[in-house]
TORKESE-636389 format. One line per field, with one value per residue (C-alpha): residue number from 0; x, y, z; residue in one letter. Coordinates in nm, 2 decimals. Example, Ala and Ser with C-alpha at 12.3 -4.5 7.8 and 13.67 -1.06 7.14 Angstrom:
! TORKESE-636389
pos = [0 / 1]
x = [1.23 / 1.37]
y = [-0.45 / -0.11]
z = [0.78 / 0.71]
code = [A / S]
***
This chain:
! TORKESE-636389
pos = [0 / 1 / 2 / 3 / 4 / 5 / 6 / 7 / 8 / 9 / 10 / 11 / 12 / 13 / 14 / 15 / 16 / 17 / 18 / 19 / 20 / 21 / 22 / 23 / 24 / 25 / 26 / 27 / 28 / 29 / 30 / 31 / 32 / 33 / 34 / 35 / 36 / 37 / 38 / 39 / 40 / 41 / 42 / 43 / 44 / 45 / 46 / 47 / 48 / 49 / 50 / 51 / 52 / 53 / 54 / 55 / 56 / 57 / 58 / 59 / 60 / 61]
x = [11.15 / 10.96 / 10.85 / 10.99 / 10.88 / 11.11 / 11.14 / 11.21 / 10.88 / 10.65 / 10.38 / 10.29 / 9.92 / 9.87 / 9.67 / 9.91 / 9.91 / 9.54 / 9.55 / 9.83 / 9.68 / 9.99 / 10.03 / 10.38 / 10.35 / 10.39 / 10.48 / 10.84 / 10.92 / 10.74 / 10.73 / 10.60 / 10.82 / 10.75 / 10.88 / 11.04 / 10.98 / 10.60 / 10.57 / 10.45 / 10.40 / 10.02 / 10.09 / 10.09 / 9.81 / 9.88 / 10.05 / 9.79 / 10.04 / 10.13 / 9.76 / 9.67 / 9.98 / 9.90 / 10.27 / 10.39 / 10.69 / 10.69 / 10.62 / 10.87 / 11.01 / 11.32]
y = [-15.87 / -15.69 / -15.79 / -15.64 / -15.63 / -15.78 / -15.49 / -15.70 / -15.89 / -15.60 / -15.54 / -15.21 / -15.31 / -15.14 / -15.42 / -15.44 / -15.06 / -15.06 / -15.38 / -15.28 / -15.20 / -15.00 / -14.78 / -14.93 / -14.97 / -14.68 / -14.61 / -14.51 / -14.45 / -14.71 / -14.99 / -15.03 / -15.05 / -15.15 / -14.93 / -15.18 / -14.94 / -14.96 / -15.32 / -15.55 / -15.85 / -15.80 / -15.89 / -16.27 / -16.29 / -16.39 / -16.09 / -15.91 / -15.80 / -16.16 / -16.26 / -16.00 / -15.98 / -16.14 / -16.22 / -16.51 / -16.46 / -16.08 / -15.99 / -16.18 / -16.17 / -15.95]
z = [-5.00 / -5.28 / -5.63 / -5.95 / -6.31 / -6.57 / -6.81 / -7.12 / -7.07 / -6.97 / -7.23 / -7.06 / -7.04 / -6.71 / -6.54 / -6.24 / -6.16 / -6.08 / -5.88 / -5.64 / -5.30 / -5.20 / -5.50 / -5.55 / -5.93 / -6.17 / -6.53 / -6.60 / -6.96 / -7.16 / -6.89 / -6.53 / -6.23 / -5.87 / -5.58 / -5.34 / -5.05 / -5.11 / -5.21 / -4.92 / -5.14 / -5.06 / -4.70 / -4.74 / -4.99 / -5.35 / -5.51 / -5.72 / -5.98 / -6.05 / -6.07 / -6.33 / -6.55 / -6.89 / -6.94 / -6.73 / -6.51 / -6.56 / -6.20 / -5.99 / -5.64 / -5.64]
code = [M / A / Y / K / I / V / A / S / Q / C / S / A / C / G / A / C / E / F / E / C / P / N / G / A / I / R / M / K / G / D / I / Y / I / I / D / P / N / K / C / T / E / C / D / G / D / A / P / R / C / V / D / V / C / P / V / E / N / T / C / V / R / A]
***
């Protein structure tokens, strides 16, 4: 299962995009989204998007 970004909480800071090892995160409009086909949840490691997001509970398991 992939992660997703809660749009209403996304501050569009961009921190997550550059941390994603799979290139699954991109800007769409004025928020970031995670492509579920590319997200591997960082292959068992702590998800990097969760670690770098400044807004708690914005990157969540879908």
